N, C-alpha and C positions, 0 to 999 in steps of 0.2 A: 504494500500500500504506500502510496506517495502522498505527502502533504501538499497543500496548495501553495502557490507562489502569490505574494502580496506586493502592493505598492512599496517600493524601497528594497525589495529582494535584491541581493547582490548576485553578480555573475562570477563564476569561477575565473581566475586569471587566465588569459589566453596569450599566446605568443605568435607574432607574425615574423617569421624568419627573414632576415635580410632586408627589413623594411627601410632602414635608415642607411644612407651612404654618406661618406665624408672623405676628405683628403687629409692624410697625416703627413706632416713634414717632420723629418728627423735628420739628425746629424749622421753623416756617413763618411767620417774621416775628416782630414784637413788637407789644405793645399800646401804647396812648398813654402809659403810664408807663415803657415800656422793658422790660417783662417779656416773656419769650419766650412765643410761642403755639405749642403743639404740635399736630400733626395725626397721625393714625394711618392706616396702610395695611396691608391684608392682602396678604401675599406668599407665593409658593411657591418651592421650590427642589427640585433633584433629589436622589436617593439613589444613591450608587455602591456596588455590592455586590461584595465579594471573598470568596473562600473556597477550601476544598479538600474533596475527597471522601474517604470512609473506607470500608474494606472489612475483613471478617474472614474472607475466603475461605481455604480450605485450599490452593488452587492459588496458587503463588507464582512470581514472576519476580525473581531477584536478592534474595530474602528478603522481597519485598513482595507482599501479597495482590493478586490481580487484581480489578478493579472489574467489576461487572455491572449490568445494568438494575435500577433501583429502589434502588441503594445511596444512602445519604444524603450530602449535602454540608453541611458546617458553615460558616456564612457570617456575615460582619459587614458592616453597611452604615453609611455616614456621609453626612450632608447635604453636597452639593457643588453650588454653593459654600455654605459654612457660613453660617447666618443671621447677618447683622450689620446694624447701623444706620449711618446717616450720622453724621459727627462730631457729638457733643452729643446724640445720640438713644439709644434703647435698643430691645431686642427682648424680647418676651414671648409667651406662649401658643404655644410651639413644639409642634406636633402632628404625628406621634405622639411624636417626640423628635428630638434632633439626631443620634442614632445608635442602633443596635440590632443584634440578632443573631437568627439563626433557622436553620432547616433546609430545604434544598432536596432535589431528587431527580434522579438520573441517568436520562435517558430511554432509549428503545430505540435501540441502535446499528445495528440491522439486520444485525448480524454473524451469519454462519452458524456461528460457533464459540460453543458454549454450555457452561455449567457447570450441571449439574442442570436442564437445559432452559431456562436463562435466558441471553440473549445477553451475551457479554463486551463491556464498554465499550472503545471505542477512543479514541485521541486525536482530538478533534474531535466526539465524541458530544455531543448536546445535553443541557442541564441546565435544569430549571425551578427558579428561585431561590425563596428564602423570600418574596420580594415579588412573585412571579408573572411575572418577566421571563424571557426566554430567553437562554442563553449556551451556551458549550461547554467541555468539558474541554480544557485547553491544555498538559498535560504528561503524561508517562508514560514508556514504554520503547520504543525502536526496536529493542531486542534481539529482540523477537518482533513480526513484522508479519503482519497478516491481510489477505488479498486479497479 
């Protein structure tokens, strides 16, 4: 039996592999006068996405609205590991950015319980994040269980 997901339910962290790219400049020796020689390398890092879902349903459990399929998730992502250079070097051209935010969506739970014909979201229901990765709702209420 799965509990129902509610307004404010969190999503399990999700990772978008290689989402952030950047240029690392690092010292690669010295010239004949002792000045540093720098070399650049294009690097990638992942983005870790966290967030929570929101609902304005009139059906409530313990004062919180039930989530249903297609409710939105509000998400924030951050580069992980954060772009950094070796000692004495620097980072530039971070694309798209070292962090950001966006909106994802609750998927179909397959629940037979519906509100206005739309399936109620359960703890464990899939979510498509703002970066297109898949994760699940990982909190809600066990006060109501759907079989």
